[in-house]
C-alpha positions in Angstrom: 141.1 95.9 89.6 143.9 98.3 90.2 145.3 97.7 86.8 141.9 98.3 85.1 141.5 101.5 87.1 144.9 102.7 85.9 144.2 101.9 82.3 140.6 103.2 82.0 139.3 106.6 83.2 136.3 105.1 85.0 135.6 101.4 85.7 132.4 99.9 87.0 132.7 96.3 88.0 129.7 94.5 89.2 127.6 91.4 88.8 125.9 91.0 85.4 122.5 91.3 87.1 123.3 94.8 88.4 123.9 96.1 84.9 120.8 94.2 83.5 118.6 95.6 86.3 120.0 99.1 85.8 119.1 99.1 82.1 115.7 97.7 82.9 115.1 100.5 85.3 116.2 103.0 82.6 113.8 101.5 80.1 110.9 101.7 82.5 110.8 105.5 82.3 107.4 106.7 83.6 105.7 103.3 83.3 104.1 102.4 86.6 102.4 99.2 85.4 103.8 95.8 86.2 106.6 95.0 83.8 108.5 91.8 83.0 112.0 91.9 81.5 113.1 88.8 79.7 116.6 88.4 78.4 118.0 85.1 77.0 121.7 84.8 76.2 124.1 81.9 76.1 121.5 79.4 77.3 120.7 81.6 80.3 117.5 83.5 81.0 117.5 86.7 83.1 114.1 87.5 84.4 113.1 90.6 86.3 109.7 91.9 87.4 109.0 95.5 88.4 105.8 96.8 89.9 105.3 100.5 90.1 109.0 100.9 89.2 110.0 98.8 92.2 111.9 95.5 91.7 109.8 92.6 93.0 111.7 89.7 91.4 114.9 88.8 89.7 116.5 85.5 88.9 118.6 83.7 86.3 117.6 80.4 85.0 119.4 77.8 82.8 117.7 77.2 79.4 117.9 73.7 77.9 115.0 73.9 75.3 112.8 76.3 73.4 110.0 76.2 76.0 112.1 76.7 79.1 112.0 80.5 78.9 108.3 80.6 78.5 107.9 78.1 81.4 110.0 80.2 83.8 108.2 83.4 82.8 104.7 81.9 83.2 105.7 80.3 86.5 107.0 83.8 87.7 103.7 85.4 86.7 101.7 82.7 88.6 103.8 82.9 91.7 103.7 86.7 91.8 100.0 86.6 91.1 100.2 88.9 88.1 97.7 89.3 85.3 99.5 88.2 82.1 97.1 90.1 79.9 97.9 93.4 81.7 101.6 92.8 82.1 104.0 94.8 79.9 106.7 92.4 78.8 110.1 93.4 77.3 112.0 90.7 75.3 115.6 90.8 74.4 118.5 88.5 73.6 118.7 85.3 71.6 115.0 84.5 71.4 113.9 82.7 68.3 110.9 83.8 66.2 109.0 80.8 67.5 109.7 81.7 71.1 108.5 85.3 70.5 105.3 84.0 68.9 104.8 81.7 71.9 105.3 84.7 74.3 102.7 86.6 72.2 100.1 84.0 72.9 100.3 84.3 76.7 101.4 87.8 77.4 99.2 90.8 76.6 101.8 93.5 75.7 105.1 92.5 74.1 107.9 94.9 73.4 111.1 93.8 71.6 114.1 95.6 73.1 117.0 96.5 70.7 120.4 95.3 71.7 121.8 97.8 74.2 125.0 99.5 73.1 125.6 101.1 76.5 127.5 98.0 77.8 129.3 96.9 74.7 133.1 97.0 74.4 134.9 98.6 71.5 135.4 96.2 68.6 139.2 96.2 69.1 138.8 95.0 72.7 136.3 92.3 71.8 138.5 90.9 69.1 141.6 91.0 71.4 139.7 89.1 74.1 138.5 86.5 71.7 142.0 85.9 70.3 144.1 86.1 73.4 142.2 84.6 76.4 140.5 81.4 77.4 137.3 81.2 79.4 138.1 80.2 83.0 135.3 77.7 82.7 137.4 75.8 80.1 140.6 75.6 82.1 139.9 72.0 83.1 140.1 71.2 79.3 143.7 72.4 79.3 145.0 70.0 82.0 
């Protein structure tokens, strides 16, 4: 961390959920209705629910099939006793066209979020990371 602080002017290090929730809160703006944020990336689903701009639920779920994201969202809606037809849903990430169509059948208001550029690295850094480093989750393969 000290090295990063010495190289970059300002460094923010946190759990991925803190950045996801921060961007969700920014997207809420003046919306006071119940809102569900759905982001699927790398076979993981981030799901956050806000009511009157207050976070009431967040969790990350593994995704193994096309219907898993919809299942987790509908389960969240049922457990939180929300009205799916009144819920404002924000979709982002690696969702297929089929998945988006399925969400449209069950959720009243669907909004597709554009990829957020506020958290992306510069191209040079991304290329360097891909060429030079291994994921720590793959270290067992090197032994």
